[in-house]
PDB file of N, CA, C and O in Angstrom:
ATOM      1  N   MET A   1     121.195 147.316  85.267  1.00  0.00           N
ATOM      2  CA  MET A   1     120.455 147.883  83.357  1.00  0.00           C
ATOM      3  C   MET A   1     119.853 148.886  83.068  1.00  0.00           C
ATOM      4  O   MET A   1     120.106 149.649  82.136  1.00  0.00           O
ATOM      5  N   HIS A   2     119.065 148.957  83.795  1.00  0.00           N
ATOM      6  CA  HIS A   2     117.308 150.064  83.180  1.00  0.00           C
ATOM      7  C   HIS A   2     118.011 150.902  83.168  1.00  0.00           C
ATOM      8  O   HIS A   2     118.228 151.485  82.105  1.00  0.00           O
ATOM      9  N   ALA A   3     118.652 151.295  84.377  1.00  0.00           N
ATOM     10  CA  ALA A   3     119.093 152.482  84.521  1.00  0.00           C
ATOM     11  C   ALA A   3     119.995 153.351  83.522  1.00  0.00           C
ATOM     12  O   ALA A   3     119.936 154.541  83.212  1.00  0.00           O
ATOM     13  N   LEU A   4     121.014 152.116  83.059  1.00  0.00           N
ATOM     14  CA  LEU A   4     122.105 152.854  82.209  1.00  0.00           C
ATOM     15  C   LEU A   4     121.063 152.769  80.738  1.00  0.00           C
ATOM     16  O   LEU A   4     121.148 153.639  79.871  1.00  0.00           O
ATOM     17  N   THR A   5     120.230 151.757  80.643  1.00  0.00           N
ATOM     18  CA  THR A   5     119.666 152.536  78.884  1.00  0.00           C
ATOM     19  C   THR A   5     118.890 153.181  79.138  1.00  0.00           C
ATOM     20  O   THR A   5     118.144 153.096  78.163  1.00  0.00           O
ATOM     21  N   HIS A   6     118.275 154.132  80.100  1.00  0.00           N
ATOM     22  CA  HIS A   6     118.106 155.169  80.400  1.00  0.00           C
ATOM     23  C   HIS A   6     118.718 157.046  80.188  1.00  0.00           C
ATOM     24  O   HIS A   6     118.296 158.198  80.084  1.00  0.00           O
ATOM     25  N   GLY A   7     120.455 155.914  80.247  1.00  0.00           N
ATOM     26  CA  GLY A   7     121.033 157.548  80.317  1.00  0.00           C
ATOM     27  C   GLY A   7     121.318 157.808  82.089  1.00  0.00           C
ATOM     28  O   GLY A   7     121.663 158.948  82.399  1.00  0.00           O
ATOM     29  N   ASP A   8     121.251 157.327  82.610  1.00  0.00           N
ATOM     30  CA  ASP A   8     121.177 157.655  84.408  1.00  0.00           C
ATOM     31  C   ASP A   8     122.471 156.949  84.926  1.00  0.00           C
ATOM     32  O   ASP A   8     122.322 155.815  85.382  1.00  0.00           O
ATOM     33  N   LEU A   9     123.409 157.355  84.913  1.00  0.00           N
ATOM     34  CA  LEU A   9     124.683 156.332  84.851  1.00  0.00           C
ATOM     35  C   LEU A   9     124.353 157.038  87.231  1.00  0.00           C
ATOM     36  O   LEU A   9     124.024 156.221  88.091  1.00  0.00           O
ATOM     37  N   LEU A  10     124.505 158.010  87.428  1.00  0.00           N
ATOM     38  CA  LEU A  10     124.414 158.000  88.776  1.00  0.00           C
ATOM     39  C   LEU A  10     123.883 156.714  89.993  1.00  0.00           C
ATOM     40  O   LEU A  10     124.373 156.003  90.871  1.00  0.00           O
ATOM     41  N   VAL A  11     122.810 156.950  89.465  1.00  0.00           N
ATOM     42  CA  VAL A  11     121.668 155.482  89.516  1.00  0.00           C
ATOM     43  C   VAL A  11     121.840 154.330  89.361  1.00  0.00           C
ATOM     44  O   VAL A  11     121.241 153.488  90.030  1.00  0.00           O
ATOM     45  N   ALA A  12     122.851 153.996  88.279  1.00  0.00           N
ATOM     46  CA  ALA A  12     123.155 152.985  87.937  1.00  0.00           C
ATOM     47  C   ALA A  12     124.247 152.307  88.730  1.00  0.00           C
ATOM     48  O   ALA A  12     124.254 151.186  89.240  1.00  0.00           O
ATOM     49  N   LEU A  13     125.585 153.680  88.707  1.00  0.00           N
ATOM     50  CA  LEU A  13     126.433 153.003  89.696  1.00  0.00           C
ATOM     51  C   LEU A  13     125.817 152.944  91.076  1.00  0.00           C
ATOM     52  O   LEU A  13     126.371 152.222  91.906  1.00  0.00           O
ATOM     53  N   ASP A  14     124.848 153.548  91.381  1.00  0.00           N
ATOM     54  CA  ASP A  14     124.432 153.344  92.887  1.00  0.00           C
ATOM     55  C   ASP A  14     123.763 152.022  93.035  1.00  0.00           C
ATOM     56  O   ASP A  14     123.556 151.504  94.132  1.00  0.00           O
ATOM     57  N   ARG A  15     123.455 151.535  91.978  1.00  0.00           N
ATOM     58  CA  ARG A  15     122.879 150.107  92.606  1.00  0.00           C
ATOM     59  C   ARG A  15     123.460 148.811  91.713  1.00  0.00           C
ATOM     60  O   ARG A  15     123.171 147.633  91.920  1.00  0.00           O
ATOM     61  N   ASN A  16     124.333 149.312  90.690  1.00  0.00           N
ATOM     62  CA  ASN A  16     125.429 147.844  90.588  1.00  0.00           C
ATOM     63  C   ASN A  16     126.888 148.606  90.270  1.00  0.00           C
ATOM     64  O   ASN A  16     127.343 148.373  89.150  1.00  0.00           O
ATOM     65  N   ALA A  17     127.562 149.372  91.019  1.00  0.00           N
ATOM     66  CA  ALA A  17     129.154 149.903  90.317  1.00  0.00           C
ATOM     67  C   ALA A  17     129.927 149.046  89.714  1.00  0.00           C
ATOM     68  O   ALA A  17     130.836 149.453  88.991  1.00  0.00           O
ATOM     69  N   LEU A  18     129.587 147.053  90.003  1.00  0.00           N
ATOM     70  CA  LEU A  18     130.033 146.034  89.497  1.00  0.00           C
ATOM     71  C   LEU A  18     129.910 146.359  88.183  1.00  0.00           C
ATOM     72  O   LEU A  18     130.728 146.946  87.473  1.00  0.00           O
ATOM     73  N   LEU A  19     128.633 145.859  87.855  1.00  0.00           N
ATOM     74  CA  LEU A  19     128.007 146.065  86.859  1.00  0.00           C
ATOM     75  C   LEU A  19     128.321 147.405  85.683  1.00  0.00           C
ATOM     76  O   LEU A  19     128.050 147.203  84.499  1.00  0.00           O
ATOM     77  N   VAL A  20     128.772 148.449  86.025  1.00  0.00           N
ATOM     78  CA  VAL A  20     129.206 149.702  84.984  1.00  0.00           C
ATOM     79  C   VAL A  20     130.303 149.691  85.273  1.00  0.00           C
ATOM     80  O   VAL A  20     130.621 150.619  84.528  1.00  0.00           O
ATOM     81  N   VAL A  21     131.504 149.336  85.894  1.00  0.00           N
ATOM     82  CA  VAL A  21     132.853 148.864  85.621  1.00  0.00           C
ATOM     83  C   VAL A  21     133.124 147.766  84.525  1.00  0.00           C
ATOM     84  O   VAL A  21     133.861 147.938  83.553  1.00  0.00           O
ATOM     85  N   VAL A  22     132.456 146.662  84.803  1.00  0.00           N
ATOM     86  CA  VAL A  22     132.835 145.406  83.818  1.00  0.00           C
ATOM     87  C   VAL A  22     132.210 146.095  82.191  1.00  0.00           C
ATOM     88  O   VAL A  22     132.870 146.181  81.155  1.00  0.00           O
ATOM     89  N   LEU A  23     130.929 146.469  82.375  1.00  0.00           N
ATOM     90  CA  LEU A  23     130.176 146.606  81.076  1.00  0.00           C
ATOM     91  C   LEU A  23     131.539 147.546  80.316  1.00  0.00           C
ATOM     92  O   LEU A  23     131.870 147.169  79.193  1.00  0.00           O
ATOM     93  N   VAL A  24     132.286 148.719  80.920  1.00  0.00           N
ATOM     94  CA  VAL A  24     133.079 149.694  80.283  1.00  0.00           C
ATOM     95  C   VAL A  24     134.608 148.747  80.072  1.00  0.00           C
ATOM     96  O   VAL A  24     135.206 148.701  78.997  1.00  0.00           O
ATOM     97  N   ALA A  25     134.900 148.286  80.886  1.00  0.00           N
ATOM     98  CA  ALA A  25     135.867 147.417  80.690  1.00  0.00           C
ATOM     99  C   ALA A  25     136.238 146.522  79.555  1.00  0.00           C
ATOM    100  O   ALA A  25     137.279 146.301  78.937  1.00  0.00           O
ATOM    101  N   SER A  26     134.290 145.832  79.476  1.00  0.00           N
ATOM    102  CA  SER A  26     134.145 145.402  78.111  1.00  0.00           C
ATOM    103  C   SER A  26     133.718 145.703  77.183  1.00  0.00           C
ATOM    104  O   SER A  26     133.168 144.844  76.492  1.00  0.00           O
ATOM    105  N   ALA A  27     133.769 146.895  76.798  1.00  0.00           N
ATOM    106  CA  ALA A  27     133.559 147.895  75.932  1.00  0.00           C
ATOM    107  C   ALA A  27     134.756 148.839  75.321  1.00  0.00           C
ATOM    108  O   ALA A  27     134.669 149.573  74.337  1.00  0.00           O
ATOM    109  N   VAL A  28     136.133 148.582  76.340  1.00  0.00           N
ATOM    110  CA  VAL A  28     136.851 148.831  76.067  1.00  0.00           C
ATOM    111  C   VAL A  28     137.726 147.815  74.856  1.00  0.00           C
ATOM    112  O   VAL A  28     137.945 148.082  73.675  1.00  0.00           O
ATOM    113  N   ILE A  29     137.992 146.962  75.403  1.00  0.00           N
ATOM    114  CA  ILE A  29     138.316 145.704  74.659  1.00  0.00           C
ATOM    115  C   ILE A  29     137.552 145.277  73.783  1.00  0.00           C
ATOM    116  O   ILE A  29     138.105 144.725  72.831  1.00  0.00           O
ATOM    117  N   GLY A  30     136.278 145.353  73.775  1.00  0.00           N
ATOM    118  CA  GLY A  30     135.334 145.167  72.243  1.00  0.00           C
ATOM    119  C   GLY A  30     136.286 146.422  71.173  1.00  0.00           C
ATOM    120  O   GLY A  30     136.975 146.323  70.157  1.00  0.00           O
ATOM    121  N   ILE A  31     135.969 147.260  71.833  1.00  0.00           N
ATOM    122  CA  ILE A  31     137.095 148.409  70.549  1.00  0.00           C
ATOM    123  C   ILE A  31     138.265 148.428  70.068  1.00  0.00           C
ATOM    124  O   ILE A  31     138.560 148.724  68.910  1.00  0.00           O
ATOM    125  N   ARG A  32     139.139 148.047  71.107  1.00  0.00           N
ATOM    126  CA  ARG A  32     140.358 147.172  70.727  1.00  0.00           C
ATOM    127  C   ARG A  32     140.330 145.998  69.857  1.00  0.00           C
ATOM    128  O   ARG A  32     141.217 145.468  69.188  1.00  0.00           O
ATOM    129  N   THR A  33     139.294 145.764  70.002  1.00  0.00           N
ATOM    130  CA  THR A  33     139.232 144.272  69.244  1.00  0.00           C
ATOM    131  C   THR A  33     139.046 145.085  67.716  1.00  0.00           C
ATOM    132  O   THR A  33     139.813 144.774  66.805  1.00  0.00           O
ATOM    133  N   LEU A  34     138.221 145.905  67.545  1.00  0.00           N
ATOM    134  CA  LEU A  34     137.431 145.715  66.256  1.00  0.00           C
ATOM    135  C   LEU A  34     138.424 146.844  65.810  1.00  0.00           C
ATOM    136  O   LEU A  34     138.353 146.987  64.590  1.00  0.00           O
ATOM    137  N   ALA A  35     139.259 147.632  66.353  1.00  0.00           N
ATOM    138  CA  ALA A  35     140.285 148.218  65.686  1.00  0.00           C
ATOM    139  C   ALA A  35     141.592 147.781  65.472  1.00  0.00           C
ATOM    140  O   ALA A  35     142.698 148.318  65.409  1.00  0.00           O
ATOM    141  N   ASP A  36     141.036 146.369  65.354  1.00  0.00           N
ATOM    142  CA  ASP A  36     142.682 145.343  64.687  1.00  0.00           C
ATOM    143  C   ASP A  36     143.761 145.448  66.179  1.00  0.00           C
ATOM    144  O   ASP A  36     144.964 145.275  65.985  1.00  0.00           O
ATOM    145  N   ARG A  37     143.261 145.738  67.661  1.00  0.00           N
ATOM    146  CA  ARG A  37     144.434 145.969  68.331  1.00  0.00           C
ATOM    147  C   ARG A  37     144.586 145.186  69.557  1.00  0.00           C
ATOM    148  O   ARG A  37     144.709 145.686  70.675  1.00  0.00           O
ATOM    149  N   PRO A  38     144.569 143.824  69.272  1.00  0.00           N
ATOM    150  CA  PRO A  38     144.207 142.824  69.945  1.00  0.00           C
ATOM    151  C   PRO A  38     144.522 143.006  71.755  1.00  0.00           C
ATOM    152  O   PRO A  38     145.654 143.018  72.238  1.00  0.00           O
ATOM    153  N   ALA A  39     143.510 143.109  72.378  1.00  0.00           N
ATOM    154  CA  ALA A  39     143.722 143.176  73.919  1.00  0.00           C
ATOM    155  C   ALA A  39     144.896 142.252  74.279  1.00  0.00           C
ATOM    156  O   ALA A  39     145.016 141.321  73.482  1.00  0.00           O
ATOM    157  N   THR A  40     145.935 142.280  75.439  1.00  0.00           N
ATOM    158  CA  THR A  40     147.129 141.181  75.420  1.00  0.00           C
ATOM    159  C   THR A  40     146.114 140.125  76.444  1.00  0.00           C
ATOM    160  O   THR A  40     145.333 140.327  77.374  1.00  0.00           O
ATOM    161  N   ARG A  41     146.701 138.699  75.568  1.00  0.00           N
ATOM    162  CA  ARG A  41     145.915 137.816  76.843  1.00  0.00           C
ATOM    163  C   ARG A  41     145.667 137.482  78.044  1.00  0.00           C
ATOM    164  O   ARG A  41     146.700 137.246  78.670  1.00  0.00           O
ATOM    165  N   PRO A  42     144.828 137.377  78.566  1.00  0.00           N
ATOM    166  CA  PRO A  42     144.228 137.164  79.905  1.00  0.00           C
ATOM    167  C   PRO A  42     145.452 136.327  80.546  1.00  0.00           C
ATOM    168  O   PRO A  42     146.025 135.443  79.909  1.00  0.00           O
ATOM    169  N   ARG A  43     145.733 136.620  81.615  1.00  0.00           N
ATOM    170  CA  ARG A  43     146.521 136.018  82.285  1.00  0.00           C
ATOM    171  C   ARG A  43     145.354 134.559  83.353  1.00  0.00           C
ATOM    172  O   ARG A  43     144.164 134.565  83.667  1.00  0.00           O
ATOM    173  N   ARG A  44     146.553 133.459  83.604  1.00  0.00           N
ATOM    174  CA  ARG A  44     145.933 132.341  84.011  1.00  0.00           C
ATOM    175  C   ARG A  44     144.614 132.784  85.496  1.00  0.00           C
ATOM    176  O   ARG A  44     143.467 132.495  85.835  1.00  0.00           O
ATOM    177  N   TRP A  45     145.848 133.690  85.973  1.00  0.00           N
ATOM    178  CA  TRP A  45     144.543 134.417  87.130  1.00  0.00           C
ATOM    179  C   TRP A  45     143.321 135.013  86.595  1.00  0.00           C
ATOM    180  O   TRP A  45     142.287 135.013  87.263  1.00  0.00           O
ATOM    181  N   ALA A  46     143.370 135.396  85.711  1.00  0.00           N
ATOM    182  CA  ALA A  46     142.264 136.359  85.686  1.00  0.00           C
ATOM    183  C   ALA A  46     140.756 135.631  85.745  1.00  0.00           C
ATOM    184  O   ALA A  46     139.763 136.155  86.250  1.00  0.00           O
ATOM    185  N   GLY A  47     140.780 134.947  85.423  1.00  0.00           N
ATOM    186  CA  GLY A  47     139.644 134.199  85.544  1.00  0.00           C
ATOM    187  C   GLY A  47     138.829 133.854  86.771  1.00  0.00           C
ATOM    188  O   GLY A  47     137.684 134.283  86.919  1.00  0.00           O
ATOM    189  N   PRO A  48     139.642 132.805  87.949  1.00  0.00           N
ATOM    190  CA  PRO A  48     139.805 132.598  88.892  1.00  0.00           C
ATOM    191  C   PRO A  48     139.520 134.070  89.877  1.00  0.00           C
ATOM    192  O   PRO A  48     138.747 134.047  90.834  1.00  0.00           O
ATOM    193  N   LEU A  49     140.431 135.557  89.371  1.00  0.00           N
ATOM    194  CA  LEU A  49     140.739 136.279  90.402  1.00  0.00           C
ATOM    195  C   LEU A  49     138.939 137.039  90.027  1.00  0.00           C
ATOM    196  O   LEU A  49     138.397 137.611  90.973  1.00  0.00           O
ATOM    197  N   ALA A  50     138.175 136.972  88.660  1.00  0.00           N
ATOM    198  CA  ALA A  50     136.779 137.462  88.333  1.00  0.00           C
ATOM    199  C   ALA A  50     136.200 136.970  88.969  1.00  0.00           C
ATOM    200  O   ALA A  50     135.226 137.617  89.351  1.00  0.00           O
ATOM    201  N   GLY A  51     136.335 135.675  89.479  1.00  0.00           N
ATOM    202  CA  GLY A  51     135.646 134.659  89.853  1.00  0.00           C
ATOM    203  C   GLY A  51     135.005 135.111  91.578  1.00  0.00           C
ATOM    204  O   GLY A  51     133.879 134.906  92.031  1.00  0.00           O
ATOM    205  N   LEU A  52     136.542 135.965  92.436  1.00  0.00           N
ATOM    206  CA  LEU A  52     136.717 135.608  93.353  1.00  0.00           C
ATOM    207  C   LEU A  52     135.476 137.444  93.878  1.00  0.00           C
ATOM    208  O   LEU A  52     134.401 137.386  94.474  1.00  0.00           O
ATOM    209  N   LEU A  53     136.118 138.660  93.419  1.00  0.00           N
ATOM    210  CA  LEU A  53     135.690 139.134  93.177  1.00  0.00           C
ATOM    211  C   LEU A  53     133.981 139.342  93.172  1.00  0.00           C
ATOM    212  O   LEU A  53     133.320 139.982  93.990  1.00  0.00           O
ATOM    213  N   LEU A  54     133.512 138.607  92.013  1.00  0.00           N
ATOM    214  CA  LEU A  54     132.040 138.667  92.108  1.00  0.00           C
ATOM    215  C   LEU A  54     131.061 138.223  92.823  1.00  0.00           C
ATOM    216  O   LEU A  54     129.859 138.488  92.848  1.00  0.00           O
ATOM    217  N   ILE A  55     132.056 137.159  93.693  1.00  0.00           N
ATOM    218  CA  ILE A  55     131.488 136.252  95.005  1.00  0.00           C
ATOM    219  C   ILE A  55     131.908 137.552  96.168  1.00  0.00           C
ATOM    220  O   ILE A  55     130.873 138.112  96.529  1.00  0.00           O
ATOM    221  N   LEU A  56     132.636 137.899  96.550  1.00  0.00           N
ATOM    222  CA  LEU A  56     133.252 138.924  97.189  1.00  0.00           C
ATOM    223  C   LEU A  56     132.529 140.575  97.307  1.00  0.00           C
ATOM    224  O   LEU A  56     132.558 141.353  98.260  1.00  0.00           O
ATOM    225  N   TRP A  57     132.013 140.703  96.198  1.00  0.00           N
ATOM    226  CA  TRP A  57     131.252 141.940  95.915  1.00  0.00           C
ATOM    227  C   TRP A  57     129.746 141.679  96.089  1.00  0.00           C
ATOM    228  O   TRP A  57     128.883 142.493  96.416  1.00  0.00           O
ATOM    229  N   THR A  58     129.555 139.792  95.672  1.00  0.00           N
ATOM    230  CA  THR A  58     127.695 139.749  96.619  1.00  0.00           C
ATOM    231  C   THR A  58     127.580 139.360  97.593  1.00  0.00           C
ATOM    232  O   THR A  58     126.416 139.140  97.928  1.00  0.00           O
ATOM    233  N   VAL A  59     128.866 138.999  98.771  1.00  0.00           N
ATOM    234  CA  VAL A  59     128.583 139.054  99.799  1.00  0.00           C
ATOM    235  C   VAL A  59     128.392 140.293 100.529  1.00  0.00           C
ATOM    236  O   VAL A  59     127.545 140.649 101.348  1.00  0.00           O
ATOM    237  N   ALA A  60     129.567 140.944  99.930  1.00  0.00           N
ATOM    238  CA  ALA A  60     129.726 142.670 100.592  1.00  0.00           C
ATOM    239  C   ALA A  60     128.381 143.383 100.579  1.00  0.00           C
ATOM    240  O   ALA A  60     127.970 143.801 101.661  1.00  0.00           O
ATOM    241  N   ARG A  61     127.679 143.564  99.537  1.00  0.00           N
ATOM    242  CA  ARG A  61     126.096 144.125  98.888  1.00  0.00           C
ATOM    243  C   ARG A  61     125.091 143.383 100.167  1.00  0.00           C
ATOM    244  O   ARG A  61     124.396 144.121 100.866  1.00  0.00           O
ATOM    245  N   ASN A  62     125.094 142.185 100.340  1.00  0.00           N
ATOM    246  CA  ASN A  62     124.613 141.613 101.507  1.00  0.00           C
ATOM    247  C   ASN A  62     124.636 141.760 103.076  1.00  0.00           C
ATOM    248  O   ASN A  62     123.643 141.541 103.770  1.00  0.00           O
ATOM    249  N   LEU A  63     126.135 142.239 103.681  1.00  0.00           N
ATOM    250  CA  LEU A  63     126.152 142.858 104.612  1.00  0.00           C
ATOM    251  C   LEU A  63     125.170 143.289 105.071  1.00  0.00           C
ATOM    252  O   LEU A  63     124.580 143.926 104.199  1.00  0.00           O
ATOM    253  N   PRO A  64     124.578 143.294 106.120  1.00  0.00           N
ATOM    254  CA  PRO A  64     124.118 144.883 107.203  1.00  0.00           C
ATOM    255  C   PRO A  64     124.845 145.218 107.958  1.00  0.00           C
ATOM    256  O   PRO A  64     124.535 144.994 109.128  1.00  0.00           O
ATOM    257  N   VAL A  65     125.767 145.705 107.766  1.00  0.00           N
ATOM    258  CA  VAL A  65     126.973 146.606 108.577  1.00  0.00           C
ATOM    259  C   VAL A  65     127.063 147.311 108.145  1.00  0.00           C
ATOM    260  O   VAL A  65     126.932 147.145 106.932  1.00  0.00           O
ATOM    261  N   PRO A  66     127.405 148.986 108.672  1.00  0.00           N
ATOM    262  CA  PRO A  66     127.374 149.634 108.184  1.00  0.00           C
ATOM    263  C   PRO A  66     128.137 150.494 107.014  1.00  0.00           C
ATOM    264  O   PRO A  66     127.640 151.446 106.412  1.00  0.00           O
ATOM    265  N   PRO A  67     129.433 149.960 106.822  1.00  0.00           N
ATOM    266  CA  PRO A  67     130.431 150.170 105.799  1.00  0.00           C
ATOM    267  C   PRO A  67     129.835 149.514 104.172  1.00  0.00           C
ATOM    268  O   PRO A  67     130.105 149.969 103.061  1.00  0.00           O
ATOM    269  N   PHE A  68     129.032 148.416 104.480  1.00  0.00           N
ATOM    270  CA  PHE A  68     128.738 147.476 103.632  1.00  0.00           C
ATOM    271  C   PHE A  68     127.352 147.580 103.313  1.00  0.00           C
ATOM    272  O   PHE A  68     127.024 147.165 102.201  1.00  0.00           O
ATOM    273  N   SER A  69     126.245 148.170 104.253  1.00  0.00           N
ATOM    274  CA  SER A  69     124.955 148.347 103.699  1.00  0.00           C
ATOM    275  C   SER A  69     124.965 149.623 102.870  1.00  0.00           C
ATOM    276  O   SER A  69     123.882 149.693 102.288  1.00  0.00           O
ATOM    277  N   VAL A  70     125.796 150.728 102.558  1.00  0.00           N
ATOM    278  CA  VAL A  70     125.938 151.456 101.204  1.00  0.00           C
ATOM    279  C   VAL A  70     125.963 151.017  99.797  1.00  0.00           C
ATOM    280  O   VAL A  70     125.698 151.530  98.709  1.00  0.00           O
ATOM    281  N   LEU A  71     126.415 149.781 100.262  1.00  0.00           N
ATOM    282  CA  LEU A  71     126.288 148.826  98.324  1.00  0.00           C
ATOM    283  C   LEU A  71     125.262 148.415  97.899  1.00  0.00           C
ATOM    284  O   LEU A  71     125.142 148.201  96.692  1.00  0.00           O
ATOM    285  N   ALA A  72     124.077 148.157  98.925  1.00  0.00           N
ATOM    286  CA  ALA A  72     122.746 147.709  98.355  1.00  0.00           C
ATOM    287  C   ALA A  72     121.737 148.475  97.807  1.00  0.00           C
ATOM    288  O   ALA A  72     121.392 149.654  97.724  1.00  0.00           O
ATOM    289  N   PRO A  73     121.487 147.685  97.561  1.00  0.00           N
ATOM    290  CA  PRO A  73     120.238 148.495  96.137  1.00  0.00           C
ATOM    291  C   PRO A  73     119.129 149.599  96.568  1.00  0.00           C
ATOM    292  O   PRO A  73     118.381 150.086  95.721  1.00  0.00           O
TER     293      PRO A  73
END
């Protein structure tokens, strides 16, 4: 978040790409809501899928093997 607030998008993506993606998606949903075009209702599986994605991201970032070590800050 520090890198984003200082305008350094590449460092922010390097440190935590998932945060950048979630913030962009939240901004798009917020803008659509403010424009009186509410986003479609989330599907029943959207919450559990988001939780699973967060858990998998957290585990993958902490694996010390080469394909995943790139994700570590």
